[in-house]
N, C-alpha and C positions, 0 to 999 in steps of 0.2 A: 306830771310827776306821779310816781307810782307809790301807792300805799301797800305795804306788806303786812299781812295779818299773821296771827300766831300760828295758824295751821301750816302756813308755808315756812315760816322761820323755824318752827319746831322740826319740820322735815329736814331742813338744812343742818340745824345744830346737832340733831341726833343721828344724822346720816341715814335717814329712812329712805325708802324707795323713791327715786327721782330727785334726790337731794341735789344732784349735780345741776339739774335744770334751775332750781332755785339759786344755786351758787352762781350761775351765769348772770342772772339778774343782779345779784349782789355785786358781782365784779364789774359788769358792763353798764349798768343803769344807775349807778350810785350818784347822789344819795337817794336812798329810798326813804319813805316817810311812814310813820306809824304813831299810835297813841301810847301813852305811858302804861296802859293796861297790858300791852304786849309783853313787857318785862315780867310781870307777874304770871301771865299765862305760860310763857316759855319756861320760866323758872320752875313752875309747878310740873310741867312735863318732864323736866330733868329730874325733879324729886321723885316722880312716879317711876321713871326709868330705873332709878337707884333703889328707892325704898320699897315700892310695891312689886315691881317686876324683877328686881335683883339682876338687872342686865349690865349695870356699870358699878364699879367700886365707888366708894365715897370720894376718893382722890380724883377719879375720872369725872364724877358728877361736878365737883368743884371746878375742874378744868373747863368743862362744858359751860358752866355758869360764867366763868371768867371770859370765855370766848364770846358769849352773848354780850357781856358788858363792854368788851372791846369794840364790837360792832357799833355800839351806841356811843361810847366815849370818844371814838375816833371820827364820828360823823358819817359813817357809812350808812347808818340808819338814824334819821333825824326824828326826834320824839316831840310830839305835841301833847299838851294836857287834854285828857279825855273829856273834861268838863266843857270844853269848847264845843263839843259835838253831842253832848248828852240829850238835849231836847230833840234835835233831829233824829238821833238814834232811837229815842223812845217812840217817836212817830213811826219810824220804819218798822220797829219791832211790833208795835200794835197793829199796823196795817198788813204786815206780811207774815206774822206768826213765827218770827225768829227771835233769838235771844237779844237782849240789849247789848251784850258783849259783842256778838257778831255784827249787830247793827252799827256799833261805834265805828268799825272799820269802813263800813259802807258809807256812813255819813261823812267821814273824812275823805273818802275817795270821790264822793260827789263834788266836793270842793276842789280836789286836786286832779281828778279826771280818770285815774286808773287804779286797779287793784290787782295784786298778786296773792292768790289764795289756793288752798288745797281743799276747800270746803265747797262741795258742789251746790248745796242749797243756797249758800251765801253768794256764790258766783251767779246763779240764776237770778236772784233778786237784784243784785248789783247791776247786772246787764239790763234787766227790765227797767231799772231806774236811770239808764243812760250812761252807766259807768263802763269804760273799757275794761274787760276782764282778761287776766292771764290765769288760767286754771292749770295747775300742776297736779296731776293725779299720782 
C-alpha cells in the first residue's frame, strides 16, 4: 500500500510541475493512504496559493479544497489518525533531523510499505529505513 504525503498531493491539487505523474498514482494505485495531517497541510498550501501568492481566486481556492475533500470522502485516499504513528515519527525525527510532520508519513509508510513524495530529504530517509519510495520531482 502506498502512502501519499502532502508534498505530492499538493503538487497534484495545484497542478504544479509533474502533477500528472502524481495523478497516475491516484488513478491507477488507489486507494492511497495518508494521515489526517495531510488535509491540513494541503489546505494550507491552497490558502497560500490564494492569499499570499494571489495565484487563484477565492472561488477557485474553494474548488481546489472541495477537490481535496472529494479524494478523501470517496475513498481514493484513505486517512488514518496521525496519533497512531506519533511515537514512531518522533523517533524518526530525532534520529534523522527532519520534522515530525514529515516523519509521520514515513512512520505510516514503514507500516504500509511504500511512499509517494516530492520531498527529496524525506525520500532519502524513507529509503534508508527500508520503505519503497516513489519520488516525483
